[in-house]
matplotlib code that plots the C-alpha trace (Angstrom):
import matplotlib.pyplot as plt

x = [-53.0, -49.4, -46.6, -43.2, -39.9, -37.2, -34.3, -32.6, -30.7, -31.8, -31.4, -33.6, -36.2, -36.5, -36.9, -39.4, -41.5, -41.6, -42.7, -45.3, -46.5, -50.2, -49.8, -49.0, -45.3, -42.8, -39.2, -39.1, -36.7, -39.6, -41.4, -38.8, -35.1, -32.8, -31.1, -28.5, -29.9, -27.5, -28.0, -26.5, -28.6, -27.1, -29.5, -31.2, -34.5, -33.2, -31.7, -34.8, -37.0, -34.5, -34.8, -38.6, -39.1, -36.8, -38.5, -42.1, -41.3, -39.5, -42.5, -44.9, -47.7, -49.6, -51.4, -48.2, -47.1, -43.3, -41.4, -37.7, -35.5, -32.3, -30.6, -27.3, -25.3, -23.8, -21.0, -20.2, -16.4, -16.3, -18.1, -21.3, -19.7, -20.4, -23.9, -25.4, -22.3, -22.9, -23.5, -20.3, -18.1, -15.2, -15.7, -18.0, -18.8, -17.6, -19.2, -20.9, -17.8, -15.5, -17.7, -17.9, -14.1, -13.4, -15.4, -13.6, -10.2, -11.0, -12.1, -9.0, -6.8, -8.4, -7.7, -11.4, -13.3, -16.7, -18.6, -22.1, -23.9, -27.4, -29.1, -31.4, -34.0, -35.8, -38.8, -40.0, -43.4, -44.2, -47.6, -50.0, -51.2, -47.9, -44.6, -43.9, -41.1, -41.0, -38.1, -37.2, -34.1, -32.4, -29.7, -26.9, -23.2, -20.7, -18.0, -14.7, -15.3, -18.1, -20.4, -23.2, -24.3, -28.0, -28.7, -26.6, -24.6, -23.2, -25.5, -22.6, -21.0, -24.1, -25.6, -29.0, -29.6, -30.7, -29.1, -25.8, -26.1, -25.4, -28.0, -26.1, -26.9, -30.5, -33.4, -35.2, -38.4, -36.6, -34.8, -38.1, -39.4, -36.2, -35.1, -35.0, -36.5, -39.4, -40.2, -40.1, -42.1, -44.8, -45.3, -45.2, -47.9, -50.2, -49.6, -50.1, -53.4, -54.5, -53.8, -55.7, -58.7, -58.6, -58.6, -61.6, -63.8]
y = [12.5, 13.2, 11.1, 12.8, 11.1, 13.1, 11.6, 12.1, 8.8, 7.0, 3.5, 4.4, 6.2, 3.2, 0.8, 2.9, 3.5, -0.2, -0.9, 1.9, 1.0, 1.5, 5.1, 8.4, 8.9, 11.6, 12.2, 15.7, 16.8, 16.4, 19.1, 21.6, 22.1, 19.8, 21.2, 20.0, 18.7, 18.5, 15.1, 15.7, 13.3, 10.5, 7.8, 6.6, 7.9, 11.4, 11.7, 10.4, 12.9, 15.8, 15.0, 14.6, 17.8, 19.8, 18.6, 19.0, 22.7, 23.4, 22.1, 24.6, 22.1, 21.3, 18.4, 16.6, 13.5, 13.3, 10.1, 10.0, 7.0, 6.8, 3.5, 1.8, -1.2, -2.0, -4.6, -6.4, -6.7, -2.9, -2.1, -1.2, 0.9, 2.3, 2.7, 6.2, 7.1, 4.3, 6.6, 8.6, 6.1, 6.8, 10.5, 13.2, 12.6, 9.0, 6.5, 3.3, 1.4, 3.6, 2.9, -0.8, -1.2, 0.7, -1.9, -4.7, -3.2, -2.8, -6.4, -7.6, -5.6, -7.5, -10.8, -11.5, -12.8, -12.4, -10.7, -10.7, -7.6, -6.0, -3.3, -0.8, 1.4, 4.2, 5.5, 8.9, 10.3, 14.0, 15.5, 18.1, 15.3, 15.1, 13.0, 9.4, 6.9, 3.2, 0.7, -2.4, -4.6, -7.3, -9.6, -11.6, -11.3, -9.3, -10.9, -9.4, -10.7, -8.6, -10.7, -9.6, -6.4, -6.2, -3.5, -0.7, 0.3, -2.6, -5.2, -7.1, -8.0, -8.8, -12.2, -12.3, -15.0, -18.2, -17.4, -18.1, -15.4, -11.7, -9.1, -8.2, -11.7, -12.2, -11.4, -8.1, -9.9, -12.0, -8.9, -7.1, -9.7, -9.6, -6.0, -3.7, -1.0, -3.1, -4.1, -0.4, 0.7, -1.9, -0.4, 3.1, 2.2, 1.4, 4.9, 6.5, 4.7, 5.9, 9.5, 8.9, 7.5, 10.5, 12.9, 11.2, 11.5]
z = [-22.5, -23.4, -21.8, -22.2, -21.7, -20.0, -21.9, -25.2, -25.0, -28.2, -26.7, -23.7, -25.9, -28.1, -25.2, -23.3, -26.4, -27.0, -23.5, -23.4, -27.0, -26.2, -25.0, -26.8, -25.9, -27.0, -26.2, -24.7, -27.4, -29.9, -28.1, -26.8, -27.4, -25.4, -22.4, -19.8, -16.5, -13.6, -11.9, -8.5, -6.5, -4.4, -5.5, -8.7, -7.3, -6.6, -10.1, -11.8, -10.0, -10.8, -14.5, -14.5, -12.6, -14.9, -18.0, -16.6, -15.7, -19.0, -21.0, -19.5, -20.1, -16.9, -18.7, -19.6, -17.6, -17.6, -17.1, -16.3, -15.9, -14.0, -14.2, -13.9, -13.0, -9.6, -9.5, -6.2, -6.9, -7.5, -4.2, -6.0, -8.7, -11.2, -9.7, -10.3, -12.4, -14.9, -17.8, -17.1, -15.4, -17.8, -17.5, -18.9, -22.5, -22.3, -24.8, -23.9, -24.9, -22.8, -19.8, -20.5, -20.9, -17.8, -15.9, -17.8, -17.0, -13.3, -13.0, -14.8, -12.5, -9.6, -11.4, -11.9, -14.9, -13.4, -10.6, -9.3, -10.3, -10.6, -12.6, -11.0, -12.8, -11.0, -12.9, -11.8, -12.8, -12.4, -13.3, -11.9, -9.6, -7.9, -7.9, -7.5, -8.2, -8.7, -9.1, -11.0, -10.6, -12.6, -11.1, -12.7, -13.3, -15.4, -17.6, -18.8, -22.4, -24.1, -26.3, -28.6, -30.4, -29.2, -26.7, -25.4, -22.3, -20.3, -22.1, -23.8, -20.4, -18.3, -18.1, -16.2, -13.6, -15.3, -18.7, -20.3, -23.0, -22.3, -22.8, -25.9, -27.3, -26.1, -28.3, -27.5, -26.7, -24.0, -22.6, -22.2, -19.9, -17.7, -17.7, -14.7, -16.9, -18.0, -14.5, -13.4, -16.3, -15.7, -12.3, -13.8, -16.3, -13.4, -12.0, -15.4, -15.7, -12.3, -13.4, -16.6, -14.5, -12.2, -15.1, -16.8, -13.7]

ax = plt.figure().add_subplot(projection="3d")
ax.plot(x, y, z, "-o")
ax.set_aspect("equal")
plt.show()
């Protein structure tokens, strides 16, 4: 049973493969040529499903199970921004650092050094059995001083509840137990196993 990831983001691919280590998992770009997917949904769930559907149909393999993740950070002091625009907050083609420093600059403009924030991960699953989507969340706060080189995205400015270190400083094994994506993927694994069971009958 082939599980295909509807992403070419190397950080996400690495993290998802680690979390689904006991399953046969491929980034879709290992199987077909990469293509642009227009994420024009209004929620993480809608965008995750758009990506999963697009890759499932492009593969042309009815036996594949496609997983798509749409995730981002929502910051209270910025009225929930960047939210679904987390990956392109500083504009199309922006780097992780560009996005991170736009958040930092906006918080500094407000005279803030911290703000409550949370990550959301929507994990969509599309297969011949149908479509579903599960979510995971991680709560904490953002800082205006980045710390640590571990991870990607906004990790260097986010401290999870109960920790003083940022996600950029925490060990990967600790992050896996906390992360919004791991929480969502743990639920997704249950659904994948149900599909596997149905196909084995």
